[in-house]
C-alpha positions in Angstrom: -23.6 6.2 -18.9 -20.3 4.6 -17.8 -19.8 4.1 -14.1 -18.0 6.9 -12.3 -14.4 5.9 -11.5 -12.3 7.0 -8.5 -8.5 6.8 -8.3 -7.2 5.5 -5.0 -3.5 5.6 -4.1 -1.8 4.3 -1.0 1.6 2.9 -0.2 1.9 0.8 2.9 -0.1 -1.7 5.1 -1.8 0.8 7.4 -2.7 3.1 4.5 -4.1 0.1 2.6 -6.3 -0.7 5.6 -7.6 2.9 6.0 -8.2 3.2 2.2 -10.1 -0.1 2.1 -12.5 1.0 4.8 -13.1 4.3 3.0 -13.8 2.5 -0.3 -16.2 0.1 1.5 -18.1 3.2 2.9 -18.3 4.7 -0.6 -19.5 1.4 -2.1 -22.2 1.2 0.5 -23.5 4.7 -0.5 -22.7 4.5 -4.3 -22.7 1.0 -5.6 -22.2 2.4 -9.1 -18.7 3.7 -8.3 -15.6 1.8 -9.7 -12.1 2.1 -8.2 -8.6 1.7 -9.6 -5.1 2.7 -8.5 -2.3 1.5 -6.2 -2.6 -0.4 -2.9 -2.4 -3.8 -1.2 -4.4 -6.9 -0.4 -7.1 -5.0 1.6 -8.0 -2.7 -1.3 -7.9 -5.6 -3.7 -10.4 -7.5 -1.5 -12.9 -4.6 -2.1 -12.7 -5.0 -5.8 -10.2 -2.1 -6.5 -8.3 -2.6 -9.7 -4.7 -2.4 -8.7 -2.4 -1.1 -11.4 0.6 -1.2 -9.0 1.4 -2.8 -5.7 1.8 -0.6 -2.6 4.9 -2.6 -1.7 6.8 -1.0 -4.6 6.9 2.4 -3.0 6.9 1.4 0.6 10.3 2.8 1.6 11.4 5.1 4.4 14.4 7.5 4.6 16.6 9.3 2.1 19.3 6.6 1.5 16.7 3.8 1.4 14.6 5.5 -1.3 17.5 6.4 -3.7 17.8 3.0 -5.4 14.1 2.8 -6.0 13.6 6.3 -7.5 13.6 5.1 -11.1 10.8 2.6 -10.4 8.9 5.1 -8.2 9.0 7.7 -11.0 7.8 5.1 -13.5 4.8 4.3 -11.3 4.0 7.9 -10.8 4.0 8.4 -14.5 1.9 5.3 -15.0 -0.8 6.5 -12.5 -0.9 9.9 -14.1 -1.3 8.4 -17.5 -4.1 6.1 -16.2 -5.8 9.1 -14.7 -5.6 11.1 -18.0 -7.0 8.1 -19.9 -9.8 7.3 -17.5 -10.7 10.7 -16.2 -11.8 9.6 -12.7 -14.5 11.7 -11.0 -12.0 12.3 -8.2 -8.9 10.9 -6.6 -8.3 9.7 -3.0 -4.7 9.9 -2.0 -3.7 8.2 1.3 -0.6 9.2 3.2 2.9 8.8 1.4 3.2 12.5 0.9 6.5 12.5 -1.1 4.8 10.4 -3.7 1.2 11.6 -3.5 1.8 15.3 -3.5 3.7 14.9 -6.8 0.8 12.9 -8.1 -1.6 15.5 -6.9 0.1 18.1 -9.0 -0.4 16.0 -12.1 -4.0 15.4 -11.2 -4.6 19.1 -10.6 -3.3 19.8 -14.1 -5.9 17.4 -15.4 -8.7 19.1 -13.4 -9.3 16.0 -11.2 -10.5 16.9 -7.7 -8.2 15.5 -4.9 -9.2 14.3 -1.5 -6.3 13.6 0.8 -6.9 11.0 3.6 -4.4 10.6 6.4 -2.7 14.0 6.5 1.1 14.3 6.0 2.6 15.2 9.3 3.6 18.7 8.1 2.8 20.2 11.5 5.8 18.1 12.8 8.2 18.9 10.0 8.3 20.5 6.5 5.6 23.0 7.4 6.2 24.8 4.1 4.4 22.0 2.4 1.1 23.6 3.5 1.3 26.0 0.6 1.6 23.1 -1.8 -1.3 21.4 -0.2 -3.5 24.5 -0.3 -3.0 24.6 -4.1 -3.4 20.9 -4.9 -5.8 19.4 -2.4 -9.6 20.0 -2.5 -10.3 18.2 0.8 -7.8 17.4 3.5 -9.4 14.7 5.7 -7.7 14.8 9.0 -7.5 11.9 11.5 -5.9 13.7 14.4 -8.0 16.3 16.3 -5.5 19.2 16.2 -4.9 18.9 12.5 -8.1 20.6 11.3 -7.3 23.9 13.0 -3.7 23.8 11.8 -4.8 23.5 8.2 -7.7 25.9 8.3 -5.4 28.6 9.7 -3.4 28.1 6.5 -6.4 28.3 4.1 -6.7 24.5 3.5 -10.2 23.1 3.2 -9.7 20.6 6.0 -12.1 18.4 8.0 -11.5 16.2 11.1 -13.2 12.9 10.4 -12.0 11.0 13.4 -9.3 8.3 13.7 -9.9 5.1 11.7 -7.6 3.4 14.1 -10.2 3.6 16.8 -12.5 1.1 15.1 -9.7 -1.0 13.6 -8.5 -2.1 17.0 -10.6 -4.4 19.2 -12.0 -3.2 22.5 -9.5 -3.6 25.4 -9.8 -6.9 27.2 -7.6 -9.0 29.5 -4.3 -10.3 28.1 -5.5 -13.9 28.6 -8.5 -13.3 26.4 -6.4 -12.2 23.5 -3.9 -15.0 24.1 -6.6 -17.6 23.8 -7.8 -15.9 20.5 -4.3 -16.2 19.1 -3.7 -19.8 20.4 -1.1 -18.7 23.0 -0.6 -20.0 26.5 -3.1 -17.9 28.6 -0.9 -17.7 31.7 2.6 -17.4 30.2 4.4 -14.0 30.3 4.1 -12.4 26.8 6.2 -9.8 25.0 5.0 -8.3 21.7 7.6 -7.2 19.1 6.3 -4.9 16.3 9.2 -4.2 13.9 7.2 -2.3 11.2 5.6 -3.0 7.9 8.6 -2.0 5.7 11.5 -4.3 4.8 14.0 -1.6 5.8 12.4 -1.3 9.2 12.5 -5.0 9.9 16.2 -5.2 8.9 17.2 -2.1 11.0 15.0 -2.7 14.1 14.3 -6.3 14.6 17.8 -7.5 15.5 18.0 -5.1 18.5 14.5 -6.0 19.5 15.5 -9.7 19.5 18.6 -8.9 21.6 16.4 -7.1 24.1 14.0 -10.0 24.2 16.8 -12.4 24.9 17.7 -10.4 28.0 14.1 -10.4 29.2 13.7 -14.1 28.5 16.5 -14.9 30.9 14.5 -13.2 33.7 11.1 -14.6 32.7 11.0 -18.4 32.2 8.5 -19.4 29.6 8.4 -16.0 28.0 6.2 -16.0 24.9 7.5 -13.7 22.1 4.8 -12.8 19.5 5.4 -10.9 16.3 2.7 -9.7 14.0 3.8 -10.0 10.3 2.6 -7.3 8.0 1.4 -8.5 4.6 4.3 -6.6 3.0 6.9 -8.7 4.9 7.9 -12.3 4.0 7.9 -14.5 7.1 11.5 -15.5 6.5 12.6 -11.9 7.0 11.3 -12.3 10.6 12.4 -15.8 11.4 16.0 -15.2 10.1 16.5 -12.5 12.7 15.8 -15.0 15.5 18.3 -17.6 14.3 20.9 -18.4 16.9 19.0 -16.4 19.6 17.6 -19.4 21.4 14.1 -17.8 21.1 11.2 -19.3 19.3 8.7 -16.5 18.4 5.1 -17.0 17.5 4.4 -15.3 14.2 0.8 -14.0 13.6 -0.4 -12.8 10.2 -1.4 -9.2 10.8 -3.6 -8.7 13.9 -1.0 -6.4 15.4 -3.5 -4.8 17.9 -4.5 -8.2 19.2 -0.9 -9.2 19.6 -0.3 -6.1 21.7 -3.5 -6.9 23.6 -2.1 -10.4 24.4 1.1 -8.9 25.8 2.3 -7.8 29.1 4.4 -5.2 27.3 5.3 -4.3 23.7 8.3 -3.0 21.8 6.9 -1.0 18.8 8.5 0.7 15.8 7.5 4.3 15.5 4.6 5.0 13.2 0.9 4.2 13.0 1.5 1.0 14.9 2.3 3.1 18.0 -1.2 4.5 18.0 -2.8 1.1 17.5 -0.7 -0.3 20.3 -1.5 2.6 22.6 -5.2 2.1 22.1 -4.8 -1.4 23.4 -3.7 0.1 26.7 -0.6 -2.0 27.3 2.8 -0.6 28.3 5.0 0.0 25.3 8.4 1.2 24.3 8.8 3.1 21.0 12.0 2.5 19.0 13.2 3.7 15.6 16.4 4.0 13.6 17.1 5.3 10.1 20.3 6.1 8.2 22.4 8.9 9.7 21.7 11.2 6.8 18.0 10.7 7.1 18.1 11.2 10.8 20.1 14.5 10.8 18.0 16.0 8.0 14.9 15.0 9.9 16.1 16.4 13.2 16.9 19.8 11.6 13.4 20.0 10.2 11.4 18.6 13.2 9.1 21.1 14.8 7.6 19.0 17.6 9.0 17.7 20.9 8.0 14.1 20.4 8.0 11.5 17.7 5.5 8.9 18.9 1.8 9.8 18.1 0.6 8.8 21.6 3.1 11.3 23.1 1.9 14.0 20.7 -1.7 13.4 21.5 -0.9 13.2 25.3 1.1 16.4 25.1 3.9 14.8 27.2 6.4 12.0 27.1 3.9 9.3 28.0 5.9 6.4 26.5 9.7 6.2 26.1 11.1 6.9 22.7 14.5 5.2 22.0 15.7 6.6 18.7 18.9 6.1 16.7 21.9 5.7 19.2 19.5 5.4 22.1 18.0 2.3 20.5 20.2 -0.3 22.2 19.1 -3.7 23.5 20.1 -2.8 27.0 18.1 0.4 27.0 15.1 -1.3 25.4 15.1 -4.1 28.0 15.5 -1.6 30.9 12.4 0.4 29.7 10.4 -2.7 29.3 11.4 -3.9 32.9 10.3 -0.6 34.3 6.7 -1.1 33.2 6.4 -4.8 33.1 5.2 -5.4 36.7 2.4 -3.6 38.5 3.5 -0.3 40.1 3.3 3.5 39.5 5.2 3.6 36.2 3.0 0.9 34.6 -0.2 2.4 36.0 0.6 6.0 35.0 1.4 4.9 31.4 -1.9 2.9 31.1 -3.9 5.7 32.5 -2.3 8.1 30.0 -3.1 5.7 27.2 -6.7 5.6 28.3 -6.8 9.4 28.1 -5.4 9.3 24.5 -8.1 6.9 23.4 -10.8 9.3 24.8 -9.4 12.3 22.9 -9.8 10.5 19.6 -13.5 10.1 20.0 -15.7 7.3 18.7 -15.9 5.3 15.5 -17.2 6.4 12.0 -14.1 8.0 10.5 -14.5 6.1 7.1 -18.2 7.0 6.9 -17.4 10.7 7.5 -14.5 10.6 5.1 -16.8 9.0 2.4 -19.3 11.8 2.8 -16.6 14.4 2.2 -15.4 12.6 -0.9 -18.9 12.4 -2.3 -19.1 16.1 -2.1 -16.4 16.3 -4.7 -18.2 14.3 -7.3 -19.8 16.4 -10.1 -23.6 16.7 -10.1 -23.9 14.5 -13.2 -22.2 11.6 -11.3 -24.5 11.8 -8.3 -27.5 9.5 -7.9 
């Protein structure tokens, strides 16, 4: 018999990391399985045959995606054709809902079971998508505790497996400990800048982050500025934004949670990185900006009071969210100042972040997700 194959599809750095851990958990239980699809370096390191790079579909926003639509559709067609030719035992689709739900429809037509890992945030906006998910997804594997009930009430076979982020970040330690690990000065004041893992995010967000850092550097002699660089971003995209600023950042390949752990405060692009940063229990300011068209469409469809995941999990505005026009260097610097030094604002934020970490539970998300995926394999493929 030929080895059972599983299609794995993800489209950005965080999804690549989550998918890689799930693949590793499946390999530990079923060494006979073979994997192919789309992803990044982490999936490739686990022996997944990558037909396409995740970087090709890693875009955010309406105006940003338009120029890439022809290539995205070509990749979608290619993955569907590969699935038809190889007939995988099941598919694991990770995040990127605009792409993956279209692919799920093609897989459903082929009779291929679909497990969806890292739920689309349809509880926040575009709730009508739940009907599509009910038709196309055989297992929705949720990583936020409130998602399972939301889906089950809509008739979706959903299961909360826990947050993979909990075990992807190191245990909180002192800033000096993380600074030593990263080769930084243990005693120098340290600011972390996390501009995102998409090129469009770096180009839209990092210039204002740098301007805010300039203001803070004037007030804190010897300020260390540390930037984790996602594998999807060339280093020159980061360094070019610092030219003429008088600042000399330290760039770290990945290791974003450790960079936040080394900091006195962090400025973080909205997204998965906010949850990672929050779990490190350092004060942070959330920023984001997209095109005006994308923003206004999003605002009309948004169904929740907050954008940052830590605020959604806390049920209150725990960390500041500076979005669109509010994302100005002066505002960013002011919010960082407010929580930089010991005092009530800083302590209240850190205490709230500790509560968020407790709500996510313990490790083991990838293992529980793997068990759910194995349930989808036909009896003939089981050992």
